[in-house]
C-alpha positions as semicolon CSV with decimal commas, in nm:
position;residue;x (nm);y (nm);z (nm)
1;M;7,378;-0,955;2,825
2;I;7,296;-1,254;2,611
3;V;7,051;-1,043;2,411
4;I;7,331;-0,804;2,312
5;V;7,551;-1,093;2,197
6;I;7,262;-1,238;1,993
7;Y;7,187;-0,897;1,843
8;I;7,550;-0,835;1,740
9;S;7,577;-1,188;1,600
10;F;7,261;-1,130;1,397
11;I;7,403;-0,806;1,254
12;I;7,729;-0,975;1,155
13;L;7,545;-1,272;1,004
14;Y;7,312;-1,040;0,811
15;G;7,611;-0,842;0,684
16;M;7,779;-1,162;0,566
17;I;7,463;-1,267;0,382
18;K;7,440;-0,925;0,214
19;K;7,817;-0,941;0,141
20;V;7,899;-0,626;0,334
21;N;8,234;-0,577;0,505
22;C;8,101;-0,539;0,859
23;Y;8,429;-0,423;1,010
24;E;8,478;-0,144;0,753
25;S;8,115;-0,037;0,797
26;F;8,168;-0,030;1,172
27;K;8,482;0,183;1,138
28;E;8,303;0,423;0,904
29;G;8,013;0,458;1,148
30;V;8,243;0,520;1,443
31;S;8,441;0,785;1,255
32;S;8,126;0,972;1,151
33;N;7,990;0,957;1,506
34;F;8,320;1,087;1,641
35;K;8,273;1,401;1,430
36;I;7,925;1,445;1,578
37;L;8,070;1,400;1,927
38;L;8,321;1,677;1,860
39;D;8,035;1,905;1,753
40;I;7,826;1,822;2,061
41;F;8,099;1,826;2,327
42;P;8,141;2,206;2,371
43;N;7,766;2,251;2,415
44;L;7,744;1,964;2,661
45;L;8,042;2,095;2,856
46;A;7,883;2,441;2,878
47;L;7,560;2,287;3,005
48;V;7,737;2,081;3,272
49;F;7,935;2,389;3,375
50;A;7,616;2,595;3,408
51;V;7,451;2,331;3,627
52;E;7,757;2,308;3,852
53;V;7,777;2,685;3,889
54;F;7,407;2,703;3,974
55;T;7,414;2,425;4,232
56;N;7,742;2,528;4,399
57;S;7,705;2,907;4,394
58;G;7,497;2,944;4,710
59;I;7,196;3,077;4,523
60;I;6,992;2,784;4,650
61;E;7,054;2,873;5,014
62;L;6,978;3,240;4,944
63;F;6,660;3,142;4,761
64;N;6,561;2,918;5,053
65;E;6,540;3,222;5,281
66;Y;6,277;3,383;5,057
67;V;6,050;3,082;5,006
68;K;6,012;2,962;5,363
69;F;5,651;3,080;5,373
70;I;5,550;2,847;5,087
71;S;5,432;2,506;5,202
72;I;5,636;2,332;4,931
73;P;5,985;2,221;5,036
74;I;6,285;2,394;4,877
75;E;6,399;2,065;4,722
76;I;6,089;2,062;4,502
77;I;6,149;2,418;4,386
78;I;6,514;2,344;4,314
79;Q;6,411;2,034;4,120
80;A;6,170;2,243;3,915
81;F;6,450;2,490;3,834
82;L;6,701;2,217;3,748
83;K;6,474;1,996;3,537
84;P;6,477;2,223;3,226
85;I;6,858;2,229;3,243
86;S;6,957;1,879;3,347
87;S;6,747;1,571;3,403
88;S;7,017;1,398;3,606
89;S;7,050;1,693;3,847
90;A;6,673;1,699;3,892
91;L;6,680;1,324;3,949
92;V;6,937;1,372;4,226
93;M;6,703;1,625;4,390
94;M;6,414;1,380;4,358
95;L;6,620;1,109;4,528
96;K;6,706;1,359;4,803
97;V;6,333;1,421;4,851
98;F;6,278;1,043;4,869
99;K;6,544;1,010;5,140
100;T;6,418;1,310;5,337
101;F;6,041;1,254;5,323
102;G;6,009;0,885;5,231
103;I;5,903;0,743;4,898
104;D;5,532;0,723;4,980
105;S;5,493;1,080;5,104
106;N;5,293;1,343;4,919
107;I;5,607;1,549;4,864
108;S;5,777;1,251;4,696
109;I;5,476;1,201;4,472
110;L;5,492;1,568;4,375
111;S;5,863;1,532;4,303
112;S;5,799;1,227;4,085
113;I;5,530;1,408;3,889
114;I;5,759;1,705;3,826
115;Q;6,036;1,469;3,714
116;G;5,803;1,289;3,476
117;C;5,595;1,577;3,341
118;S;5,854;1,840;3,259
119;D;6,132;1,820;3,004
120;T;6,497;1,917;2,972
121;T;6,427;2,218;2,753
122;F;6,771;2,382;2,761
123;Y;6,941;2,046;2,712
124;I;6,730;1,974;2,404
125;V;6,780;2,318;2,253
126;T;7,152;2,325;2,328
127;L;7,243;1,972;2,231
128;Y;7,000;1,853;1,968
129;F;6,954;2,177;1,778
130;S;7,327;2,241;1,768
131;C;7,390;1,884;1,654
132;V;7,182;1,933;1,342
133;K;7,312;2,290;1,301
134;I;6,982;2,471;1,364
135;K;7,073;2,830;1,448
136;N;6,725;2,982;1,455
137;Y;6,501;2,778;1,681
138;K;6,233;3,049;1,690
139;Y;5,977;2,961;1,956
140;A;6,113;2,625;2,071
141;L;6,295;2,766;2,375
142;K;6,008;2,997;2,476
143;V;5,744;2,727;2,443
144;G;5,962;2,472;2,623
145;V;6,028;2,701;2,920
146;L;5,662;2,805;2,927
147;T;5,547;2,444;2,942
148;D;5,799;2,371;3,220
149;I;5,665;2,667;3,421
150;I;5,304;2,569;3,361
151;T;5,379;2,210;3,463
152;F;5,538;2,321;3,788
153;L;5,261;2,569;3,869
154;L;4,975;2,332;3,793
155;V;5,127;2,042;3,981
156;S;5,216;2,264;4,277
157;L;4,872;2,423;4,290
158;F;4,709;2,082;4,272
159;F;4,935;1,967;4,551
160;I;4,867;2,269;4,772
161;F;4,490;2,265;4,729
162;F;4,410;1,895;4,714
163;I;4,688;1,708;4,892
164;L;4,782;1,930;5,190
């Protein structure tokens, strides 16, 4: 906490030395960021809504019936599906894996690798591209989803063949 106070004090002192009205500059920065927030909010709300619909719709339980024969737990598969949409939802699934299997288990290691190696592709495309008003993102979405799929498949295959 002390670092933040020192940092803010340094900024104010630097502004006084440069003869800048720090308060007016702060107000101007906040007002411009508020406009950006208004641009981002609908996209972020849509993304949160999509994650909630996916997790609460019962699709996960239905999907669980079809993947029982795979030696990878359903939580890992759900985490792999959620990670491109929402990092926090995938993190919740990873913590569920930690509670269920223990933090030192092979399944938990697999979950950690998936959390660290894949990216929030839909979040990036939805939020960041819309923030800077990019309408045509060409191959970004396709390449992002492809890399997420490849990450999950390679990590899962490695897990199945070398860990189990």
